[in-house]
C-alpha angles and dihedrals in degrees: 000000000000122000130195122242120216135195130171130248129187111236100189143006113264089209089058091050092048091051093048090049091054091049092049097054112133094005104089129358091200092054092047090051091050092052090048090052090051089053094044095050095041127221101276121103132172123261110201129205125178107244094225138026086237087077089076096053095086088052090056093048094048095045103032095167088064093065093125093051094045091047092055093044090051090054092046090050088051089053090049090056094044093053101026089229100131131256101277116137137173116289111275122232110197112199123189146113118291109281102029091114106258098142092040091052092052092051091049091048089058089051093049088051090046092230133119127276128219115192117199115185108215094187106124090350103156105176134055094217089084086070103027103028130239131270114279088230091068122091111256093012120168141164123275129255094261098054091039092055093046096045100039096035132075099234138072090200108051119159106249113197119199101195121207092357093175089067098060112116134192149127134267088267096049109025108166091207096051094090092057092070087072101031096052093054114082094214099049095037090065087073101040115160119200108209094230096050099031093198123118113257127187105238094161095107095058112123101223121205117178121186128201139162089223141349092253109122094020111113115239093237089059092048089054088059095057141065103238121212128186105214117203127209113262117272117243088259092050091046090053090054091049092051091051092051092049091048093049089050090053093052090052093045093048095041092237096154094153093060122100105267094211129070113225125235095258091054092048089051090052090050095049093097098043120099115233084238086069097026096086093056092041091054093043090053090047090054088052090052092050092049090050090052093051094246130132093207133066115238131196090254088062090062103091108184118198119231112274097029094124132159092267088073096060106134141062 
């Protein structure tokens, strides 16, 4: 059994927050309330590190098409233990067709690390203040997603997922990617300033995972700040294993202990063209059909595939 080790790290100076609170008196009740929350919760947050590289093994089993990513993370975790420097790697950019499991992988990574996960959809995002906050002088101003997660959360190293980052749009005045030039660099991210709070926050421990279908639209300087991985769709053999794991999880979840724990070959063949994104619902429906038929085993006839669920959609 693998456990997760945790230490604490101060993310901001309480004196800076107190001074900012005094200067903000009468300007913005929302800003004052946020400063008071920062003071009440204190500056320390947990930084988690799996105690063994074995902790990443289930991630590799559940997401077999991410073998290259998991292999590198396993080595980096080994280096963290060897040097006691913490498990903090380059931001990851996961490239792949829609449905290969990029977002699912990021969420599972957060669970393995026993930290929090913040998902920011970059699709059609047109302003950077979603990430960096907006000036307290603006009407309706509030802090950005990064500062909010660090201040309101319990961890200094949440997994922050920027989903479909290549689809972010904006202008030179409100580029949603502009903040990443600072946030993806360990040195500069230690003194990150959200525009709403305007107090330095240490964002250097964030575990960044960016997803994209291609590198088109991502500036080269940002690409240079990330470890880029091409993620393939699962092979048919890997997809079969994924289906079996999802099915076993449903049996446990629904307390269907009397049901056959193994999917037979005919069922696996029927599922070959279903993406794991749709596979859970497909298998859940199939169990419903089996129950309605008075059987304790799922048969191929119970797998009702919707039109358009072809083999090209294999993946998460």
